[in-house]
C-alpha positions in Angstrom: -2.6 -8.2 -8.0 -1.0 -7.2 -4.7 -2.0 -4.5 -2.4 1.1 -3.0 -0.5 0.6 -0.8 2.6 3.7 0.9 3.9 5.0 3.8 5.6 8.4 5.3 6.1 9.3 2.6 8.5 8.7 -0.1 5.9 6.0 -2.5 4.5 3.2 -2.9 6.9 1.2 -5.4 5.0 1.4 -7.2 1.6 -1.9 -8.6 0.5 -2.4 -10.7 -2.4 -5.8 -10.3 -4.1 -7.3 -13.8 -4.9 -7.3 -14.6 -8.6 -10.4 -13.6 -10.4 -11.3 -11.1 -7.6 -12.2 -7.5 -8.7 -11.0 -4.9 -6.2 -14.1 -2.8 -6.0 -15.1 -0.5 -3.0 -16.7 -3.4 -1.0 -13.4 -5.4 -1.3 -11.2 -2.5 -0.6 -13.3 -1.6 2.6 -13.1 -5.3 3.6 -9.4 -5.3 3.2 -8.9 -2.2 5.3 -11.1 -3.7 8.1 -10.1 -7.3 8.1 -6.6 -7.2 6.9 -4.9 -3.9 7.6 -6.6 -3.0 11.0 -5.3 -6.3 12.5 -1.7 -5.7 10.8 -1.7 -2.2 12.4 -2.6 -3.6 15.9 0.5 -5.9 15.5 2.9 -3.6 13.7 2.1 -0.1 14.1 -0.3 0.3 17.0 0.3 4.1 17.3 -1.7 4.5 14.0 -4.9 3.3 15.7 -4.5 6.1 18.2 -2.8 8.8 16.1 -4.3 8.4 12.8 -2.2 8.2 9.8 -2.6 10.3 6.6 -3.5 8.0 3.8 -2.1 8.5 0.3 -3.3 6.3 -2.4 -4.1 6.9 -6.2 -7.4 7.8 -7.7 -8.6 4.4 -8.5 -12.3 4.0 -8.3 -12.2 1.6 -5.3 -9.9 4.2 -3.5 -12.2 7.1 -4.0 -15.6 5.5 -3.6 -17.9 6.9 -0.9 -18.0 3.7 1.1 -14.1 4.1 1.5 -14.4 7.8 2.3 -17.0 7.0 4.9 -14.8 4.3 6.5 -12.0 6.7 6.8 -14.3 9.4 8.2 -15.6 7.0 10.8 -12.1 6.2 11.8 -10.9 10.0 11.8 -8.3 9.2 9.2 -7.2 11.9 6.7 -6.8 11.1 3.0 -4.2 13.2 1.1 -5.8 14.0 -2.3 -4.0 13.0 -5.3 -4.4 15.4 -8.2 -6.4 13.7 -10.9 -4.3 12.6 -14.0 -1.2 13.6 -12.2 1.9 11.5 -13.4 4.2 13.6 -11.1 3.6 12.0 -7.7 1.9 8.6 -8.2 2.0 7.2 -4.9 2.3 3.6 -6.5 5.5 4.6 -8.3 7.0 7.3 -6.1 9.5 5.2 -4.1 8.7 1.7 -2.9 7.5 0.0 -6.1 10.8 0.7 -8.1 12.8 -0.5 -5.2 10.7 -3.6 -5.0 10.9 -4.4 -8.7 14.5 -3.6 -9.2 15.9 -7.1 -7.9 13.3 -8.8 -9.9 14.1 -7.2 -13.3 15.1 -9.6 -16.0 14.0 -12.8 -14.1 11.6 -15.2 -15.8 9.1 -16.7 -13.3 7.3 -19.9 -14.1 4.5 -19.9 -11.4 2.7 -17.4 -9.4 4.2 -18.8 -6.2 7.7 -18.1 -7.5 6.6 -14.4 -8.0 5.2 -14.2 -4.6 8.4 -15.6 -3.0 10.5 -13.1 -4.9 8.3 -10.2 -4.2 8.3 -11.2 -0.5 12.1 -11.5 -0.4 12.3 -8.1 -2.0 10.0 -6.6 0.5 11.9 -8.1 3.4 15.2 -6.5 2.2 13.5 -3.1 1.8 12.3 -3.6 5.5 15.6 -4.7 6.7 17.5 -2.0 5.0 15.1 0.8 6.0 14.8 1.9 2.4 11.1 2.6 2.3 11.8 6.1 3.6 11.4 7.9 0.2 8.0 9.1 1.1 9.7 11.6 3.5 10.9 13.4 0.3 7.3 14.1 -0.9 6.6 17.9 -1.0 5.1 19.5 1.9 2.4 21.9 1.4 
């Protein structure tokens, strides 16, 4: 499993969840504090002063009280995703299809091969600036 964090400027962080690890609220909070915050300090410092709006799906780990409390402590806003809404799934809206397209039809023998291919695909997306599809999300 991979956790991708991105904005319209490109992928900020690709985090590979260790094998056999369950992504629960505790793991997700730890990810935000110990992986994403340091990545933001390096790549998107302005998010630490001018908080981003977080858009993720309604997975239990994403909607847990501990995660909500963390975002509240940081003064970050979470854009609510309607329950059971197939229309604007953040995971499938823009980046994931672009990431998967060059991988289509390829048979991988090992997990490291998959990771290398995903990393290449993400580097291409960042280089070409094609992660900007979220700018087409409806404004309310």
